C-alpha positions in Angstrom: 205.0 -20.1 172.4 206.5 -16.8 171.1 209.8 -15.6 172.5 209.6 -12.6 174.8 210.5 -9.2 173.4 213.8 -8.1 175.0 215.2 -5.6 172.5 216.2 -2.5 174.5 216.4 -4.3 177.8 219.6 -4.6 179.9 220.9 -8.2 179.8 221.3 -8.3 183.6 217.7 -7.3 184.0 216.2 -10.3 182.2 213.6 -12.1 184.3 213.9 -15.7 185.3 211.0 -16.4 182.9 212.8 -14.6 180.1 216.1 -16.5 180.7 214.2 -19.8 180.7 212.4 -18.9 177.4 215.6 -17.6 175.8 218.2 -20.1 177.1 220.5 -21.0 174.2 219.7 -17.9 172.1 222.3 -15.3 171.3 222.0 -11.6 171.9 224.0 -8.6 170.7 225.0 -5.5 172.7 227.2 -2.6 171.6 230.8 -2.9 172.5 231.2 -1.0 175.8 233.0 2.2 176.1 232.3 4.7 178.9 232.3 7.8 176.7 229.5 6.8 174.3 227.7 3.9 175.8 227.2 4.1 179.6 224.6 1.3 179.6 224.5 -1.7 177.2 221.1 -2.8 176.0 220.1 -5.8 173.9 220.0 -4.7 170.2 219.3 -8.1 168.6 218.5 -11.7 169.6 218.5 -14.8 167.6 219.5 -18.5 167.2 223.2 -17.6 166.3 225.6 -14.7 166.2 225.1 -14.6 162.4 221.3 -14.2 162.9 221.9 -11.3 165.3 224.4 -9.7 162.8 221.7 -10.0 160.1 219.2 -8.2 162.3 221.7 -5.5 163.1 222.5 -5.0 159.4 218.8 -4.8 158.5 218.6 -1.8 160.9 221.7 -0.1 159.4 224.0 -1.0 162.3 227.5 -2.3 161.9 227.8 -5.8 163.6 231.5 -5.2 164.1 230.6 -2.8 166.8 228.7 -5.4 168.8 229.5 -8.2 171.1 227.5 -11.5 170.9 226.7 -13.6 174.0 224.5 -16.5 174.7 221.6 -16.4 177.2 222.2 -18.9 180.0 219.4 -20.2 182.2 218.9 -18.5 185.5 219.5 -21.8 187.4 
């Protein structure tokens, strides 16, 4: 079963089904600052932080400007 597409979504808005399907995967959001980034969205998702960083680099983004977190199940 393919993973849900969550790029561009807010991490706190992932559905229970999304969290279940993505549990254990890592996602990247830009480092928060109120001046430039009022809302943080998922910019990459993968099996590891390195996988997310590679996705970001492939889009011309600097992985050093992102935080990496793991998706936890809803329950």
